[in-house]
C-alpha positions as CSV (number, residue, x, y, z in Angstrom):
1,M,0.1,0.0,0.0
2,R,2.9,2.3,0.8
3,V,4.3,1.8,-2.7
4,I,1.1,2.8,-4.3
5,R,0.7,5.8,-2.0
6,S,4.4,7.0,-3.0
7,A,3.4,6.7,-6.8
8,W,-0.1,8.1,-6.5
9,G,0.4,10.2,-9.7
10,V,0.5,7.1,-11.9
11,V,-2.6,5.9,-10.2
12,A,-4.5,9.3,-10.6
13,I,-3.5,9.5,-14.4
14,S,-4.7,6.0,-14.9
15,V,-8.0,6.7,-13.2
16,I,-8.4,10.0,-15.3
17,A,-7.5,8.2,-18.6
18,S,-9.9,5.3,-18.0
19,M,-12.8,7.7,-17.0
20,S,-12.0,9.7,-20.2
21,I,-12.2,6.6,-22.2
22,A,-15.5,5.7,-20.6
23,F,-16.9,9.0,-21.2
24,G,-15.9,8.9,-24.9
25,I,-17.8,5.5,-25.2
26,T,-20.9,7.0,-23.7
27,V,-20.7,9.9,-26.2
28,L,-20.4,7.4,-29.1
29,I,-23.3,5.2,-28.0
30,T,-26.6,6.3,-29.5
31,P,-28.9,7.4,-26.7
32,E,-32.1,5.2,-26.2
33,Y,-35.3,6.6,-24.8
34,E,-38.2,5.1,-23.2
35,S,-41.9,6.1,-23.1
36,R,-44.6,4.5,-21.2
37,A,-48.4,4.7,-21.8
38,Q,-50.6,3.2,-19.0
39,M,-53.8,1.5,-20.2
40,F,-56.8,0.6,-18.1
41,V,-59.3,-2.3,-18.8
42,S,-62.8,-1.4,-18.1
43,T,-66.0,-3.5,-18.1
44,S,-69.3,-2.6,-19.8
45,N,-72.1,-1.5,-17.5
46,Q,-74.3,-4.3,-19.0
47,I,-72.3,-7.1,-17.5
48,R,-71.5,-5.5,-14.1
49,S,-74.1,-7.7,-12.2
50,D,-71.5,-9.3,-9.9
51,V,-68.8,-6.4,-9.4
52,Y,-66.4,-9.0,-7.9
53,E,-66.6,-11.5,-10.8
54,T,-66.4,-8.7,-13.2
55,N,-63.3,-7.4,-11.7
56,V,-61.7,-10.8,-11.5
57,F,-62.6,-11.4,-15.2
58,S,-61.1,-8.0,-16.1
59,Q,-57.8,-8.8,-14.2
60,Q,-57.6,-12.0,-16.2
61,V,-57.8,-10.4,-19.7
62,V,-55.2,-7.8,-18.9
63,G,-52.4,-10.3,-19.9
64,S,-54.1,-11.1,-23.1
65,Y,-54.6,-7.5,-24.1
66,A,-51.0,-6.7,-23.1
67,E,-49.8,-9.6,-25.3
68,L,-51.9,-8.1,-28.2
69,A,-49.9,-4.9,-27.8
70,T,-46.7,-6.6,-28.7
71,G,-48.1,-8.6,-31.8
72,T,-47.3,-7.9,-35.4
73,V,-51.0,-7.3,-36.3
74,L,-51.0,-4.2,-34.0
75,A,-47.5,-3.3,-35.0
76,S,-48.5,-3.2,-38.7
77,K,-51.3,-0.7,-38.0
78,V,-48.9,1.5,-36.0
79,V,-46.1,1.4,-38.8
80,S,-48.9,2.6,-41.2
81,D,-50.3,5.3,-38.9
82,L,-46.9,6.9,-38.2
83,G,-45.4,6.2,-41.6
84,L,-42.5,4.4,-40.1
85,D,-39.6,2.9,-42.1
86,L,-39.8,-0.2,-40.1
87,T,-41.3,-3.7,-40.6
88,P,-43.9,-4.8,-38.1
89,A,-41.4,-7.3,-36.6
90,E,-38.8,-4.6,-36.1
91,L,-41.3,-2.3,-34.3
92,T,-42.3,-5.2,-32.0
93,E,-38.7,-5.3,-30.8
94,K,-39.2,-1.7,-29.6
95,V,-42.3,-2.4,-27.7
96,T,-42.8,-4.3,-24.4
97,T,-45.6,-4.5,-21.9
98,S,-45.6,-4.7,-18.1
99,Y,-48.5,-5.5,-15.8
100,S,-49.5,-7.0,-12.5
101,P,-52.0,-9.8,-12.7
102,A,-53.9,-8.4,-9.7
103,T,-54.7,-5.1,-11.5
104,V,-56.7,-3.8,-14.5
105,V,-53.8,-1.5,-15.5
106,F,-51.0,-2.2,-17.8
107,D,-48.1,-0.4,-19.5
108,I,-47.1,-0.3,-23.2
109,V,-43.4,0.6,-23.2
110,A,-41.7,2.0,-26.3
111,T,-37.9,2.6,-26.8
112,D,-36.3,4.5,-29.6
113,N,-33.3,6.8,-30.4
114,S,-35.8,9.6,-30.5
115,P,-37.8,10.5,-27.3
116,E,-40.7,11.9,-29.4
117,L,-40.9,8.7,-31.6
118,A,-40.8,6.5,-28.5
119,R,-43.8,8.5,-27.1
120,D,-45.7,8.4,-30.5
121,I,-45.1,4.7,-30.7
122,A,-46.5,4.1,-27.2
123,N,-49.4,6.3,-27.6
124,T,-50.4,5.1,-31.1
125,M,-50.0,1.5,-29.9
126,G,-52.5,2.2,-27.1
127,T,-54.9,3.9,-29.5
128,E,-54.8,1.0,-31.9
129,L,-55.1,-1.5,-29.2
130,S,-58.2,0.3,-27.8
131,E,-59.7,0.0,-31.2
132,L,-58.8,-3.7,-31.7
133,V,-60.2,-4.7,-28.3
134,S,-63.4,-2.9,-29.2
135,A,-63.8,-4.7,-32.4
136,I,-62.9,-8.1,-30.7
137,E,-65.2,-7.6,-27.7
138,V,-68.3,-6.4,-29.6
139,S,-71.3,-8.4,-28.7
140,T,-73.4,-10.3,-31.3
141,N,-76.5,-8.5,-30.5
142,G,-75.0,-5.0,-31.1
143,D,-74.6,-4.0,-27.2
144,A,-71.5,-2.2,-26.1
145,P,-68.3,-4.2,-25.9
146,S,-67.9,-6.3,-22.8
147,H,-64.4,-4.8,-22.2
148,E,-62.7,-1.7,-23.2
149,V,-59.0,-0.7,-23.1
150,K,-58.7,3.0,-22.3
151,F,-55.8,5.4,-21.6
152,Y,-55.1,5.8,-18.0
153,S,-52.0,8.1,-18.7
154,L,-50.5,9.1,-22.1
155,A,-47.0,8.5,-22.9
156,E,-44.7,11.6,-22.7
157,A,-41.3,12.2,-24.3
158,S,-38.5,11.6,-21.8
159,D,-35.8,14.2,-21.2
160,S,-33.2,11.6,-20.1
161,P,-32.1,8.5,-21.9
162,I,-32.4,5.0,-20.4
163,S,-29.0,4.2,-21.9
164,P,-26.1,4.8,-21.9
165,N,-25.8,5.1,-18.2
166,T,-23.1,7.7,-18.1
167,V,-22.6,7.6,-14.3
168,M,-22.2,3.9,-14.4
169,Y,-19.7,3.9,-17.3
170,L,-17.8,6.7,-15.5
171,A,-17.6,4.5,-12.1
172,I,-16.5,1.5,-14.0
173,G,-13.9,3.6,-15.8
174,A,-12.6,4.8,-12.3
175,V,-12.5,1.3,-11.0
176,V,-10.6,0.0,-14.0
177,G,-8.3,2.9,-13.9
178,L,-7.6,2.2,-10.2
179,L,-6.8,-1.3,-10.8
180,I,-4.6,-0.7,-13.8
181,G,-2.8,2.2,-12.1
182,S,-2.3,0.1,-9.0
183,A,-1.0,-2.8,-11.2
184,L,1.4,-0.6,-13.1
185,V,2.9,0.8,-9.9
186,L,3.3,-2.7,-8.3
187,A,4.9,-4.0,-11.5
188,R,7.2,-1.0,-11.6
189,H,8.1,-1.5,-8.0
190,R,8.8,-5.1,-8.5
191,I,11.0,-4.6,-11.6
192,A,12.9,-1.7,-9.7
193,S,13.5,-4.0,-6.6
194,R,15.3,-6.8,-8.6
């Protein structure tokens, strides 16, 4: 430890150089943004005879509706609506969903290099999903759909990217620099003491 303290300059330069390289890497990585639209599954007034059963049924269909949001059928509509230069399969790679089975709320999460496009993808996906569910759930006798998917909150464009994580890269750079600098000092000391 005394050897490293006597050559602290080498360690410091190594830490600064490694952190500079880490910062350079973060600058070269294209930022990725995430936007999240929250959707709510509601039930038609006509089937609300037993509130508990209706709520349980709504919770059970949330997973199915969330799965529809990541399918290519919906993605092809969103590609068309937004005029994207992507295939539906490529768009589905940018969209995920998250939900808790015990609720009637789920999230449509879109990622892209553009925060505005991530927002537009999530919101358009929500709009198209709502229309698709209304078409699927329409009753044969012309009554209102048994379930509807509505926006609980619209997606917004994010100000900060989810990647790269600059702080994490700098911390890793500092640790790597500390290890390299310490190794250099110890190697130099060992060679000099022969």
